[in-house]
GURO-721985 format. One line per field, with one value per residue (C-alpha): residue number from 1; x, y, z. Coordinates in steps of 0.2 Angstrom, whole numbers, plus 2048, in hexadecimal, padded with zeros to 3 digits. Last residue first. Layout:
% GURO-721985
num: c(NUM/...);
xx: c(X/...);
yy: c(Y/...);
zz: c(Z/...);
% end
This chain:
% GURO-721985
num: c(509/508/507/506/505/504/503/502/501/500/499/498/497/496/495/494/493/492/491/490/489/488/487/486/485/484/483/482/481/480/479/478/477/476/475/474/473/472/471/470/469/468/467/466/465/464/463/462/461/460/459/458/457/456/455/454/453/452/451/450/449/448/447/446/445/444/443/442/441/440/439/438/437/436/435/434/433/432/431/430/429/428/427/426/425/424/423/422/421/420/419/418/417/416/415/414/413/412/411/410/409/408/407/406/405/404/403/402/401/400/399/398/397/396/395/394/393/392/391/390/389/388/387/386/385/384/383/382/381/380/379/378/377/376/375/374/373/372/371/370/369/368/367/366/365/364/363/362/361/360/359/358/357/356/355/354/353/352/351/350/349/348/347/346/345/344/343/342/341/340/339/338/337/336/335/334/333/332/331/330/329/328/327/326/325/324/323/322/321/320/319/318/317/316/315/314/313/312/311/310/309/308/307/306/305/304/303/302/301/300/299/298/297/296/295/294/293/292/291/290/289/288/287/286/285/284/283/282/281/280/279/278/277/276/275/274/273/272/271/270/269/268/267/266/265/264/263/262/261/260/259/258/257/256/255/254/253/252/251/250/249/248/247/246/245/244/243/242/241/240/239/238/237/236/235/234/233/232/231/230/229/228/227/226/225/224/223/222/221/220/219/218/217/216/215/214/213/212/211/210/209/208/207/206/205/204/203/202/201/200/199/198/197/196/195/194/193/192/191/190/189/188/187/186/185/184/183/182/181/180/179/178/177/176/175/174/173/172/171/170/169/168/167/166/165/164/163/162/161/160/159/158/157/156/155/154/153/152/151/150/149/148/147/146/145/144/143/142/141/140/139/138/137/136/135/134/133/132/131/130/129/128/127/126/125/124/123/122/121/120/119/118/117/116/115/114/113/112/111/110/109/108/107/106/105/104/103/102/101/100/99/98/97/96/95/94/93/92/91/90/89/88/87/86/85/84/83/82/81/80/79/78/77/76/75/74/73/72/71/70/69/68/67/66/65/64/63/62/61/60/59/58/57/56/55/54/53/52/51/50/49/48/47/46/45/44/43/42/41/40/39/38/37/36/35/34/33/32/31/30/29/28/27/26/25/24/23/22/21/20/19/18/17/16/15/14/13/12/11/10/9/8/7/6/5/4/3/2/1);
xx: c(409/411/406/40D/407/411/40A/40F/409/407/3FE/3F9/3F6/3EE/3ED/3DF/3E2/3D9/3C7/3BE/3B8/3BA/3BD/3CD/3D6/3D0/3D6/3E7/3E9/3E4/3F1/3FF/3FB/3FB/40D/414/40B/412/424/420/418/406/3FE/405/405/3F2/3EF/3E8/3E3/3E1/3D8/3DC/3D4/3C3/3BE/3CE/3CA/3C5/3C8/3CE/3CE/3D8/3DD/3E6/3DD/3D7/3C4/3C6/3CF/3C2/3B3/3BB/3BD/3AB/3A4/3AD/3A6/395/396/39B/38C/380/386/384/373/36C/35C/34F/352/341/335/339/33E/330/323/32A/32B/319/312/31B/314/302/303/308/2FA/2ED/2F3/2FC/306/313/324/335/32A/337/32A/322/329/322/310/311/31D/310/302/30D/30D/31F/325/337/33E/331/335/348/345/33A/347/355/34A/347/359/35F/368/377/379/386/385/372/372/368/363/357/34C/348/335/334/32C/321/31B/317/30D/303/2FF/2F9/2EF/2E5/2DE/2CF/2D7/2D9/2DE/2EB/2F2/2F4/2FD/308/30E/312/31B/325/32B/331/339/342/348/34F/357/360/360/371/36C/367/36F/372/377/365/361/36A/35C/350/35B/35A/347/346/34F/343/334/328/318/319/315/30F/319/323/325/32C/339/33E/340/34A/355/358/35D/369/371/372/37C/387/38C/396/3A0/3A3/3AB/3B7/3BB/3BF/3CA/3D4/3D6/3DC/3EA/3EF/3EF/3E2/3DF/3D3/3C4/3B7/3C2/3C4/3B2/3AD/3BA/3B3/3A1/3A6/3B1/3A2/397/3A2/3A4/392/38F/39A/3A0/3AE/3B4/3B5/3B7/3BE/3B6/3B9/3C1/3C3/3D6/3D7/3D6/3CF/3CC/3CA/3C0/3C3/3C0/3D0/3DB/3D5/3D6/3E8/3EE/3E7/3F0/401/401/414/40F/3FD/3EF/3E2/3ED/3F1/3DF/3DB/3E4/3D6/3CA/3B9/3B8/3A9/3A8/3A3/39C/3A0/399/388/376/368/35D/34C/343/332/321/317/306/30B/310/2FF/2F5/2FE/2FB/2E8/2E6/2EF/2E4/2D4/2D9/2DD/2CD/2C3/2CC/2CB/2B9/2B4/2BD/2B5/2A4/2A5/2AA/29C/290/295/295/283/27D/284/27D/26B/261/26C/26E/25B/257/265/25E/24C/252/25D/250/242/24E/252/240/23B/232/222/21A/20A/212/220/213/209/219/21E/20D/20D/21E/219/20A/215/221/212/20B/21D/21F/20E/212/222/219/20D/21B/224/214/211/223/221/212/21B/22A/21E/215/226/22C/21C/21F/231/22B/21F/22C/238/22B/227/23A/23C/22E/235/246/23F/235/245/24F/242/243/256/254/248/253/262/259/253/264/26B/25E/262/275/272/267/274/282/278/274/287/28B/27F/285/297/292/28A/298/2A4/29A/298/2AB/2AE/2A2/2AB/2BC/2B6/2AF/2BF/2C9/2BF/2C0/2D3/2D3/2C9/2D4/2E3/2DC/2D7/2E9/2F0/2E5/2E9/2FC/2FA/2F1/2FE/30C/304/301/313/319/30F/316/328/325/31E/32D/339/330/331/344/346/33D/348/358/353/34F/360/368/360/365);
yy: c(2B9/2AB/2A6/2A0/292/28B/27C/275/264/25E/24D/246/233/22D/21A/212/202/1F1/1F2/203/20D/21F/22E/22C/222/22E/23D/235/231/243/24A/23F/244/256/254/24E/25C/269/262/264/275/27A/28A/28E/27B/27A/268/258/24A/239/22D/21A/20A/212/206/20A/21D/22B/23C/24C/25E/26E/26C/27B/27A/269/264/25D/24D/24A/24C/241/233/236/235/224/21E/223/21A/20A/20C/20F/200/1F5/1FB/1F5/1FD/1F9/1E6/1E1/1EF/1F9/20A/20C/206/210/220/21D/21C/22C/235/22E/233/245/245/242/252/258/248/24E/253/249/23A/235/239/247/256/251/254/263/26B/267/26F/27E/282/284/296/292/296/28B/27C/27F/281/271/267/26D/267/256/254/257/266/271/275/26F/25C/25D/266/25A/24F/25D/259/248/24B/255/247/241/252/256/245/247/259/255/246/24F/241/236/226/21C/22B/230/21F/21F/230/22B/21B/225/232/226/21D/22E/232/222/224/235/22E/21F/211/20B/20F/220/226/237/23A/23C/246/255/256/25B/269/270/26D/278/286/284/286/277/279/269/25A/24B/23D/239/24B/250/242/246/258/254/248/255/262/256/252/264/267/258/260/26D/260/256/265/268/255/256/265/25C/24D/258/25F/24E/245/23B/242/235/240/233/22A/23B/23F/22E/230/241/23B/22C/236/242/234/22C/23D/240/22E/230/21F/21D/210/213/203/202/1F5/1EE/1DD/1DC/1DA/1E9/1FC/202/215/21C/22B/23E/244/24F/244/233/23A/241/231/227/232/232/21F/21D/223/223/218/21E/21C/20A/206/20D/1FE/1F3/1FA/202/206/204/20D/204/20C/207/20B/202/209/1FD/1F3/1F0/1F6/1FD/1F4/203/1FA/1EB/1F6/1FF/1EF/1E9/1F9/1FA/1E8/1EA/1F9/1F0/1E1/1EC/1F5/1E5/1DE/1ED/1F0/1DE/1DF/1F0/1EA/1DB/1E5/1F1/1E3/1DB/1EB/1EF/1DE/1E0/1F1/1EC/1F0/1FE/206/206/20D/21B/21F/221/22B/236/23A/23E/24A/253/254/25B/250/252/245/24F/260/25A/252/263/26D/261/262/275/276/26A/275/285/27C/277/289/290/283/287/29A/296/28C/29A/2A6/29B/299/2AB/2AE/2A1/2A9/2BA/2B2/2AA/2BB/2C3/2B5/2B7/2CA/2C7/2BA/2C7/2D5/2CA/2C4/2D7/2DB/2CD/2D3/2E4/2DE/2D4/2E4/2EE/2E1/2E1/2F4/2F3/2E7/2F2/301/2F8/2F3/305/30B/2FE/304/316/312/309/317/324/319/317/32A/32E/322/32A/33C/336/32F/33F/34A/33F/341/354/355/34B/356/365/35E/35A/36B/373/368/36D/380/37E/375/383/390/387/387/39A/39E/393/39C/3AD/3A9/3A3/3B4/3BE/3B4/3B7/3C9/3CB/3C1/3CC/3DB/3D5/3D0/3E1/3E9/3DE/3E1/3F4/3F2/3E8/3F5/403/3FA/3F8/40A/40F/403/40A/41B);
zz: c(2DA/2E3/2F2/303/30F/31D/326/337/33D/34F/351/362/362/372/370/37B/385/388/38D/391/3A0/39E/3A9/3B2/3A5/397/3A1/3A4/391/38D/399/392/380/385/38D/37D/373/37F/37B/369/36A/36C/367/356/352/355/35A/351/35D/357/364/362/368/366/358/34F/34F/35A/352/359/352/354/367/36E/37F/386/385/373/37A/387/37B/36E/37A/381/36F/36D/37D/378/368/371/37D/36F/365/375/378/367/35F/353/351/359/35C/36C/365/359/365/373/369/362/374/379/36A/36E/380/37B/36E/37C/384/394/397/3A5/3A0/3A1/39C/38E/380/38B/381/370/372/37D/370/362/36C/36F/35C/355/356/351/362/36A/360/364/376/377/36E/37A/388/380/37B/38D/391/38C/379/36C/36F/370/35F/353/362/367/358/360/362/351/346/355/35A/348/346/356/352/340/346/353/35E/35A/361/351/347/354/355/342/342/350/348/338/341/34C/33C/336/346/347/335/33B/34A/341/34E/355/367/361/351/349/336/32F/33F/337/32B/339/33D/32C/32C/33B/332/323/32F/32E/324/319/324/319/321/312/30C/31D/31C/30B/30F/31E/314/306/314/31B/30A/306/316/312/302/30A/314/304/2FC/30B/30A/2F8/2FA/308/2FD/2EE/2F9/300/2EE/2E5/2D3/2CB/2CB/2CD/2DB/2E3/2E3/2EA/2F8/2FC/2FD/307/313/316/319/326/32E/32F/336/345/34B/33E/331/31E/315/303/2F7/2E6/2ED/300/302/30E/30D/31D/31E/330/333/337/326/324/32E/327/315/318/320/311/305/30E/30F/30B/2F9/2F8/300/2F4/2E5/2EB/2ED/2DC/2D3/2DA/2CE/2CD/2E0/2EB/2FB/30B/31B/32C/33D/33B/33B/33F/333/339/329/32B/32C/331/32E/338/347/345/345/354/35E/359/35E/36E/373/36F/379/388/385/385/394/39E/39A/39E/3AF/3B3/3AD/3B9/3C7/3C4/3C3/3D3/3DC/3D6/3DB/3EC/3EF/3E9/3F8/3FF/3EE/3EB/3FC/3FA/3E9/3EF/3FF/3F4/3E7/3F4/3FD/3ED/3E8/3F9/406/410/405/402/402/3F7/3EB/3EA/3E7/3D9/3D1/3D2/3CB/3BD/3BA/3B9/3AD/3A2/3A1/39D/390/388/389/380/373/370/36E/362/358/357/351/344/33D/33D/334/327/324/322/316/30C/30B/306/2F9/2F1/2F2/2E9/2DC/2D8/2D8/2CC/2C0/2C1/2BC/2AD/2A7/2A9/2A0/291/290/290/281/278/27B/275/265/262/265/259/24B/24F/24D/23D/235/23A/233/222/222/224/217/20A/20F/20D/1FC/1F7/1FD/1F3/1E3/1E6/1E8/1D8/1CE/1D5/1D0/1BF/1BC/1C3/1B7/1A8/1AD/1AE/19D/195/19D/196/184/185/18A/17C/16F/176/175/163/15F/167/15F/14E/150/156/147/13B/143/141/130/12B/134/12A/11A/11D/121/111/107/10F/10B/0F9/0F7/0FE/0F2/0E3/0E8);
% end
């Protein structure tokens, strides 16, 4: 019984504690809820105040921007107003000046009309006076003039003839002296070198030991160089020098470039020699172009076709009676320019005609015709002005003188060619004989190439081995010798050396 009462009391206490705990928890939760709501209200109030502050600042900034824009608009309007006033004033001044010009034009028109009327009146009076004089004299104006001049001529004929003769003599003397003075002054102003081209070129070597390497075992290196370049290589006792002999300047220069390359490289043997010669042949084109560019720059001509410049550069290795053709053309160009300035001719046309007057010599061995005719065709092909063609075509009097510039070019050619030391006939005849030797040898079928060496005492002929056998080579040598005997005149004898060489080339891969 006692235990049961104890258990009931405990249960009541537990229930009472649970009720009190529930009431306390509810009270605490209510308090927390009230605290959170207060915090939220506080945050909302702060956010509302901040938003109002931002709106206020934005309104202030917008008001400032609007005021600034309105102020700028007013300033622009004031500036536009000023420009409008200025334009109106200018228009008023322009209208005023236009009216003044119209008035002045009207006044001038009236004056011109009055002058025209006065001239017509004067003309009519002159006609009336002349008619009256003709009626009185019973002669027309032309008849009166003829009778008057006839009487004066008859009376003073001897005096007229004497004066005319005197004037002719004085004029010829004065003009001749003037011409001599102009030509002498021009020749003195040109003052170019009188050195002529020769048929040998020297190559410097750093040591005498190289002479043996250049000759090679049993002379195979020097023979390979002579065959590839078509020149004669002279290795003698002259210290530090090897001489290259040949009448063709292009071949001499190719041999010189190849030999200098071999000396620099140090490897001198037949295969390397052929490579060096091929390389030098490709370099010679650039040398020609550089020579043409330098010539055009020196004389002040810059509008020539590049293909024409390439042909002009080939004249660097052409000679005429021992005189370098490109140097001769440059000299002529300077002389023509000075003559044209003295005589009042077109300087540009005279200079171009002089520079290009021998352009046909660049290809005259490849094309039929004289170098003048070839040059005319070349210039016409490349669209050169016809006045330049007319200026150059008369320098050998093959065509008539059509312009003053053509006379100037012919005169410059004569001055450049006839000055002391410029040309040598014997050299030209010698070179012509060597060219004829190579021409005769190359005219036979199966010839690969031919070179005249030993000052024309030997002609070396290389044949194609597939086309010509050993017996045919022997017969070819005799045929060439017979042709040379028939067509050429020469002292002594000429050795015809026909060379037939077979090469077999394969590649290991």
